[in-house]
C-alpha positions in Angstrom: 66.1 97.6 94.7 65.5 101.4 94.7 68.0 103.4 92.6 68.4 105.9 95.4 69.5 103.2 97.8 72.1 101.9 95.3 73.5 105.4 94.7 73.7 106.0 98.5 75.5 102.6 99.0 78.0 103.5 96.2 78.7 107.0 97.6 79.2 105.7 101.1 81.4 102.9 100.0 83.6 105.1 97.7 83.9 107.7 100.5 84.8 105.1 103.1 87.5 103.5 101.0 88.9 106.9 100.1 89.2 107.9 103.8 90.5 104.6 105.0 93.2 104.4 102.2 94.2 108.0 103.0 94.4 107.1 106.7 96.8 104.3 106.0 99.0 106.5 103.8 99.2 109.3 106.4 99.7 107.0 109.4 102.7 105.2 107.7 104.5 108.5 107.0 106.5 108.3 110.2 107.6 104.7 109.4 109.0 105.7 106.1 110.6 108.9 107.5 112.7 107.1 110.0 113.3 103.8 108.2 113.7 104.9 104.6 112.6 101.3 103.8 111.7 100.9 100.1 109.1 98.2 100.9 107.3 100.5 103.2 107.4 103.2 100.5 105.7 100.9 98.0 103.2 99.8 100.7 102.3 103.4 101.4 102.0 104.3 97.7 99.6 101.5 97.0 97.1 103.0 99.5 97.7 106.5 98.1 96.7 105.1 94.7 93.7 103.5 96.2 92.6 106.8 97.7 93.1 108.5 94.3 91.0 105.7 92.6 88.1 106.3 94.9 88.4 110.0 94.7 87.9 109.8 90.9 85.1 107.3 91.4 83.4 109.8 93.6 83.9 112.4 91.0 82.2 110.2 88.3 79.3 109.5 90.6 78.8 113.1 91.5 78.8 114.1 87.8 76.2 111.4 87.1 74.1 112.8 90.0 74.4 116.4 88.7 73.1 115.3 85.3 71.8 118.2 83.2 73.4 120.9 85.3 76.7 120.4 83.4 77.0 120.2 79.6 77.1 116.8 78.0 80.5 117.3 76.4 82.1 118.5 79.7 80.6 115.6 81.6 81.8 113.0 79.0 85.3 114.5 79.0 85.7 114.5 82.7 84.2 111.0 83.0 86.6 109.7 80.4 89.6 111.2 82.0 88.5 110.0 85.4 87.9 106.5 84.1 91.4 106.3 82.6 93.0 107.5 85.8 91.0 104.9 87.8 92.4 102.2 85.5 95.9 103.6 85.6 96.0 103.9 89.4 94.4 100.5 89.8 97.5 99.0 88.0 99.8 101.2 90.0 98.2 100.1 93.3 98.5 96.4 92.4 102.1 96.7 91.2 103.1 98.8 94.2 101.6 96.2 96.5 103.6 93.4 94.8 106.7 95.6 94.8 106.5 96.1 98.6 107.3 92.3 99.0 109.5 91.7 96.0 111.8 94.8 95.6 114.8 93.0 97.2 114.5 90.0 95.0 114.0 91.8 91.7 116.5 94.5 91.0 114.6 95.9 88.0 111.8 97.2 90.2 111.8 101.0 90.3 109.2 103.8 90.6 109.6 104.9 87.0 109.2 101.3 85.6 106.2 100.7 87.8 104.5 103.8 86.5 105.5 103.1 82.9 104.1 99.6 83.2 100.9 101.0 84.7 100.6 103.6 81.9 101.1 101.0 79.2 98.5 98.5 80.7 96.0 101.3 81.4 96.4 102.6 77.8 95.8 99.1 76.4 92.8 98.5 78.7 91.2 101.9 78.0 91.9 102.7 74.4 91.7 99.1 73.1 88.7 98.5 75.4 90.1 95.4 76.9 88.8 95.4 80.6 90.0 91.8 80.9 93.6 93.0 81.2 92.8 94.2 84.7 91.4 90.7 85.6 94.6 89.1 84.2 96.7 91.5 86.3 94.7 90.7 89.4 95.0 87.0 88.9 98.8 87.3 88.5 98.9 89.4 91.7 96.9 86.8 93.6 99.1 84.0 92.4 102.2 85.9 93.3 100.9 86.6 96.8 100.1 82.9 97.2 103.6 81.9 96.1 105.1 84.5 98.4 103.1 83.4 101.4 104.1 79.8 100.7 107.8 80.8 100.4 107.6 82.6 103.7 106.0 79.6 105.3 108.7 77.3 104.0 111.4 79.6 105.3 109.6 80.3 108.6 109.6 84.1 107.9 106.7 85.9 109.7 107.2 89.4 108.3 103.8 90.5 106.9 102.9 86.9 106.4 99.6 87.2 108.2 98.5 89.9 105.8 98.9 87.9 102.6 95.4 86.4 102.8 94.1 89.9 103.6 95.9 91.3 100.5 94.5 88.5 98.3 91.0 89.3 99.5 91.8 93.0 98.9 92.7 92.3 95.2 89.6 90.2 94.7 87.4 92.9 96.2 89.0 95.6 94.1 88.6 93.6 90.9 85.0 92.7 91.8 84.2 96.3 92.3 86.0 97.8 89.3 84.7 95.4 86.6 81.8 97.0 84.6 80.0 93.6 84.5 79.9 93.6 88.3 78.0 96.8 88.4 75.5 95.7 85.7 74.9 92.0 86.3 75.4 91.4 90.0 72.3 91.8 92.3 72.4 94.8 94.7 72.6 92.5 97.7 75.7 90.7 96.4 77.4 94.0 95.5 76.6 95.4 99.0 78.1 92.3 100.6 81.3 92.9 98.5 81.3 96.5 99.7 81.1 95.5 103.3 83.8 92.9 102.8 86.2 95.4 101.2 85.6 98.1 103.9 86.2 95.4 106.5 89.6 94.6 104.9 90.6 98.2 104.8 89.5 98.7 108.5 91.6 95.6 109.5 94.7 96.9 107.7 94.2 100.3 109.5 94.0 98.5 112.8 97.2 96.5 112.0 99.1 99.7 111.1 98.0 101.4 114.3 99.3 98.4 116.3 102.6 98.4 114.5 103.0 102.2 115.2 102.0 101.7 118.8 104.5 98.9 119.3 107.2 101.1 117.7 106.4 104.0 120.1 106.6 101.6 123.1 110.1 100.4 122.0 111.3 104.0 121.7 110.3 104.6 125.3 
């Protein structure tokens, strides 16, 4: 598959996820403002972190495209910093997503601890060169979401329950996308299908957020 087409697909995908994540974060501002709900706060933050992840991924891609127009040392430094921040905010996004469901049950959850845990895991993954730690975190997140969905089903609670499968798919797509082996070994067609799937998930979540906000406005009237 032509390199130019692959680069175009990467750029379009990174930009789409950046804009969709930022849209979710901005749209839910009013929900947090009026409710002061910690769960909504963690929910919002997870999409802020997704937008930051894909901003830095765009930065890395643009630097690669610029090539010789920037010094090698400057390029390597910026790419290293961007890569570390991508790993850090990936952990922050996953942990925030989990916290949005579990902050009531686990009293130790706080913003500071979430960021400290993300910083520790990112440092281990980046400096010790252990990308598998991100996979482990993703698997734990998926298992937690499955257990939470089952608990909601058992107790007949419907709050956010329909989104659990979407979140599970979201974690899978993010892990699929962020692992270096994916970029190197997976055929372009498979990677493109993953991109389309991930964008579809983010579009769906945007639609759900819009419906929740619209329903809230109707109740106010």
